C-alpha positions as CSV (number, residue, x, y, z in Angstrom):
1,M,70.3,251.4,46.3
2,P,72.2,254.6,45.4
3,E,71.0,258.0,46.4
4,F,70.1,260.3,43.5
5,Q,71.0,263.9,43.5
6,N,70.0,266.7,41.2
7,S,72.8,267.9,39.0
8,A,74.0,271.5,39.4
9,N,72.3,272.7,36.3
10,Q,68.9,271.4,37.3
11,S,66.4,273.5,39.2
12,P,65.3,272.0,42.5
13,N,61.6,272.5,41.4
14,R,62.1,270.2,38.4
15,T,60.9,266.6,38.8
16,T,62.8,263.4,38.0
17,T,60.8,260.6,36.5
18,V,62.3,257.2,37.5
19,I,61.7,254.0,35.4
20,G,62.3,251.3,37.9
21,P,64.7,248.3,37.5
22,D,61.8,245.9,37.1
23,T,60.2,247.9,34.3
24,H,60.3,247.0,30.6
25,I,59.1,249.6,28.1
26,K,58.9,249.7,24.3
27,G,58.0,252.8,22.4
28,E,58.8,256.5,22.7
29,M,59.2,258.4,25.9
30,V,59.2,262.2,26.1
31,F,60.1,264.0,29.4
32,D,59.8,267.7,30.2
33,S,62.5,267.5,32.8
34,T,64.8,264.7,34.0
35,A,64.5,261.0,33.3
36,R,66.3,258.2,35.2
37,I,66.1,254.8,33.6
38,L,67.0,251.8,35.7
39,G,65.1,249.1,33.8
40,T,65.0,248.2,30.1
41,F,63.7,250.4,27.3
42,E,63.5,249.9,23.6
43,G,62.6,252.7,21.2
44,R,63.4,256.4,21.7
45,V,63.9,258.7,24.7
46,I,63.7,262.4,24.4
47,A,64.1,264.8,27.4
48,K,64.2,268.5,27.7
49,G,66.5,268.0,30.7
50,E,68.8,265.3,31.8
51,V,68.7,261.6,30.9
52,Q,70.3,259.2,33.3
53,I,70.9,255.6,32.4
54,G,71.5,253.8,35.6
55,E,73.8,250.9,36.3
56,G,72.1,247.7,35.3
57,A,69.8,249.5,32.9
58,A,69.6,248.5,29.2
59,C,68.4,250.8,26.5
60,K,68.1,249.7,22.9
61,A,67.1,253.2,22.0
62,A,68.0,256.5,20.5
63,V,68.6,258.9,23.5
64,E,68.3,262.7,23.3
65,G,68.6,265.2,26.1
66,T,70.3,268.3,27.3
67,T,72.7,266.1,29.3
68,V,73.0,262.3,29.1
69,I,74.7,260.4,31.9
70,V,75.4,256.7,31.4
71,D,76.2,254.1,34.0
72,G,74.4,251.2,32.1
73,L,74.0,250.1,28.5
74,I,72.8,252.1,25.5
75,E,72.6,250.4,22.1
76,G,71.6,253.3,19.8
77,D,72.6,256.9,19.0
78,V,73.0,259.5,21.8
79,T,72.5,263.2,21.2
80,A,73.1,265.8,24.0
81,R,72.6,269.5,23.5
82,E,75.2,270.1,26.2
83,R,77.1,267.0,27.6
84,V,77.4,263.2,27.4
85,Q,79.1,261.6,30.4
86,L,80.1,258.0,30.3
87,N,80.9,256.8,33.8
88,S,83.2,253.8,34.5
89,K,80.6,251.1,34.0
90,A,79.0,252.7,30.9
91,R,78.6,250.8,27.6
92,V,77.5,252.7,24.5
93,I,77.2,251.0,21.1
94,G,76.1,253.8,18.7
95,D,77.1,257.3,17.6
96,I,77.4,260.2,20.0
97,V,76.8,263.9,19.1
98,A,77.4,266.4,21.9
99,A,78.9,269.8,22.8
100,T,81.0,268.0,25.5
101,L,82.0,264.4,26.0
102,V,83.4,263.0,29.2
103,V,84.6,259.4,29.2
104,A,85.7,257.8,32.5
105,E,88.3,255.1,32.6
106,G,86.6,251.7,32.2
107,A,83.8,253.0,30.0
108,T,83.1,251.2,26.7
109,F,82.2,253.2,23.6
110,V,81.8,251.6,20.1
111,G,80.7,254.1,17.4
112,N,81.5,257.5,16.0
113,C,81.4,260.7,17.8
114,R,81.1,264.4,16.9
115,V,81.9,266.7,19.8
116,G,82.2,270.5,20.1
117,A,80.2,273.6,19.6
118,D,79.7,272.9,15.9
119,A,78.9,269.2,16.4
120,L,75.1,269.8,16.8
121,K,74.7,272.0,13.7
122,G,72.9,270.1,11.0
123,T,73.0,266.8,12.8
124,K,70.6,263.9,13.1
125,A,69.2,265.6,16.1
126,S,67.3,268.0,13.9
127,T,65.8,265.2,11.9
128,G,65.5,262.7,14.8
129,P,67.8,259.8,15.7
130,R,68.1,256.9,13.4
131,P,65.7,253.9,14.0
132,V,67.3,251.0,15.9
133,Q,66.6,247.3,15.4
134,N,68.4,244.7,17.6
135,G,70.8,247.4,18.7
136,A,71.9,248.4,15.2
137,P,70.8,251.4,13.2
138,V,68.4,250.6,10.4
139,Q,69.0,251.9,6.9
140,N,66.5,251.3,4.1
141,G,64.9,248.4,6.1
142,R,68.3,246.7,6.8
143,T,70.6,247.3,9.7
144,E,74.0,248.9,8.7
145,L,75.7,245.7,9.8
146,E,73.4,243.6,7.5
147,S,74.2,245.9,4.6
148,T,77.9,245.8,5.3
149,L,78.0,242.0,5.6
150,A,76.0,241.6,2.4
151,G,78.5,243.8,0.6
152,L,81.4,241.9,1.9
153,E,79.8,238.6,1.0
154,A,79.3,239.8,-2.6
155,R,82.9,241.0,-2.8
156,L,84.2,237.6,-1.5
157,T,82.0,235.7,-3.9
158,G,83.4,237.8,-6.8
159,M,87.0,237.2,-5.6
160,N,86.5,233.4,-5.6
161,R,85.3,233.2,-9.2
162,R,88.0,232.2,-11.6
163,P,87.7,231.5,-15.3
164,V,87.1,227.8,-15.8
165,E,89.6,226.2,-18.1
166,S,88.3,223.4,-20.1
167,T,90.5,220.4,-21.2
168,N,89.6,220.9,-24.8
169,G,91.0,224.4,-25.1
170,E,87.7,226.3,-25.0
171,H,86.8,229.0,-22.5
């Protein structure tokens, strides 16, 4: 099992809460300092300090913290007041908003990102992350993917309609 060290910007008096690899949690977790998730979590994670998603961890959640370090999987939006770090085994499917973004070779990221000093101004972070269902953001009770597919289906149906010509000359 890897040894965990405090990051340089974390006070040695701060605690780290560890969610073990055999733990499955649904709901909302709020941490006053650092959170290290090694198991599975579904819902929303908010930390005043650092959020660490360990290798083998799976989060179908919106994640918010000062710094977010990912070695596992996040399916949901990630918001960091300072930095998001995607290490080589990280997989993020969702949008990222952060002052700084670091992506290691081998990491996977599918989504949109807003990075820089102005990225956090007027973002979803102030209104809270979008709800997630089965790893996809929910909009008006439907996931964005469902809405997109429904729109494409309607367009394809409309393209396949041709005026029917009758044999007797009527339309």
